[in-house]
C-alpha positions, -999 to +999 in steps of 0.1 A: -564+068+492-598+071+476-607+062+440-609+098+428-575+108+442-559+076+428-574+084+394-562+119+395-527+107+405-522+082+377-534+107+350-515+137+363-491+153+339-457+167+345-453+202+331-425+210+307-411+235+330-409+209+358-393+184+335-366+209+323-360+219+359-356+184+371-332+177+342-309+206+352-307+194+388-277+173+398-290+141+414-267+129+443-238+149+429-239+129+396-250+143+363-248+127+329-222+143+307-231+153+272-206+136+249-224+132+216-218+157+188-241+166+160-223+141+138-227+113+164-265+121+167-268+121+129-251+087+128-275+073+155-304+087+135-293+070+103-288+038+123-323+040+136-338+048+102-319+021+083-324-005+110-312-041+111-346-052+097-333-043+062-310-073+066-331-096+087-366-093+074-364-082+038-362-118+026-395-126+043-411-094+030-400-102-006-413-138-002-448-126+007-450-094-013-431-103-045-418-075-066-445-053-050-422-052-019-409-020-035-442-004-026-436-016+010-407+008+011-430+037+002-454+027+030-427+025+056-411+057+043-443+076+049-447+060+084-411+068+093-415+104+080-445+111+102-428+095+132-397+116+126-418+148+125-435+139+158-402+131+175-386+163+161-415+183+176-413+166+209-375+168+211-374+205+204-402+212+229-387+189+257-350+187+250-341+163+278-335+125+281-363+101+284-376+098+249-412+086+245-415+081+283-409+118+290-430+130+261-459+108+273-455+121+309-459+156+297-488+150+272-508+121+285-500+116+321-482+093+345-499+060+338-494+064+300-457+072+306-454+041+328-469+018+302-448+033+274-417+030+295-422-007+299-431-011+263-398+005+253-379-019+276-397-049+261-393-036+226-356-031+229-352-065+245-373-085+221-360-066+191-324-072+200-331-109+204-346-111+169-317-092+154-291-114+173-308-146+160-307-132+124-271-122+128-263-157+141-278-172+109-257-149+087-226-157+108-230-195+106-238-193+069-205-173+064-186-200+083-201-227+062-191-208+031-155-209+041-156-245+050-162-243+088-192-262+100-209-249+131-231-275+149-268-270+143-275-274+181-251-245+188-267-221+163-304-225+171-325-218+202-341-247+220-378-239+213-372-235+176-354-267+174-380-286+194-409-272+174-392-278+141-382-313+151-418-322+161-432-308+128-405-326+108-413-359+125-450-356+116-441-351+080-416-379+079-440-403+095-465-394+068-441-404+040-424-371+032-387-375+022-362-358+044-347-337+017-382-326+006-386-309+040-381-271+042-346-261+051-356-248+085-373-280+094-343-300+083-320-279+104-342-282+134-344-320+130-306-323+127-301-299+157-324-320+179-310-354+167-274-344+171-276-324+203-261-339+235-288-353+257-289-339+292-319-360+302-344-382+284-363-352+271-339-324+275-312-316+249-283-292+250-294-267+223-283-230+225-276-203+200-240-195+209-234-168+182-265-149+192-256-149+229-220-139+221-230-109+200-255-097+227-228-100+254-203-082+232-227-053+224-237-051+261-201-048+270-196-020+245-225-001+259-214-006+294-180+009+287-196+043+281-211+063+253-180+083+246-161+052+237-190+033+222-199+061+198-168+055+177-178+019+171-214+029+165-203+054+138-181+028+122-209+003+120-232+030+104-205+036+077-202-002+071-240-006+069-244+022+044-215+009+024-230-026+022-264-012+011-249+011-015-227-018-028-258-040-029-278-015-049-250-007-072-242-043-080-278-053-081-286-028-109-267-051-133-290-080-125-324-064-130-347-086-152-381-069-157-396-103-168-393-113-131-417-086-121-448-106-132-469-111-112-461-079-095-481-087-063-487-125-062-504-123-028-521-090-033-520-060-010-522-083+021-490-100+010-473-067+007-485-055+041-475-088+057-439-078+051-444-049+075-454-072+103-426-096+094 
């Protein structure tokens, strides 16, 4: 295969007609059954818009942005709105499965679709890991609140514990008191110190709650969409109820004097919440 033919192959596009035709064909006698209703799709849309980041990253965003984090919601609302319009246009034009991979194949070519397909796989994998770790923190904090202590070395990943332990050791050797360390460094130090030693340098440290929730969700997805959608809809209702309750109760604790300075770290601090 010469260079020109290879180049034309990787940038070739798939026509919408061909995509729709391939979607209607039954592959090896098996075809996916449509089991989601308009209500289910609406629930999935709400779950995607009000993502887990509202629980896992809002604290970090508020830390960097201060009261100006409210402006951050406007930035993200505009970005989400533009993204929604793009997806609505694509979905109405190419009403088949495949999401961004299929849309890229039709508009930009095979190589772009291949890259985006792998990007999506990595995005879902890494994103789920971050959410699982955040959920683990909430879960262990809840257990602590009811008097159940979960070992630090079973609620933290190995690399975080090792990095935190090394950083804490440096500060301790320089004269910093243990309780003057940041909470995450104290937890990492305790996790490393109390973890069972497998070898001289290797400790048994694993985030069991994070692994457990990933396995549970994987099992639910494996069962099938028809069965899973009921749980997904229930989780959306719970999520919205929590947010509405938070906003409703929070209105009684608004103190405008805390809004100064409004943006302690400037616009860069506000935008840092987006990347966080």
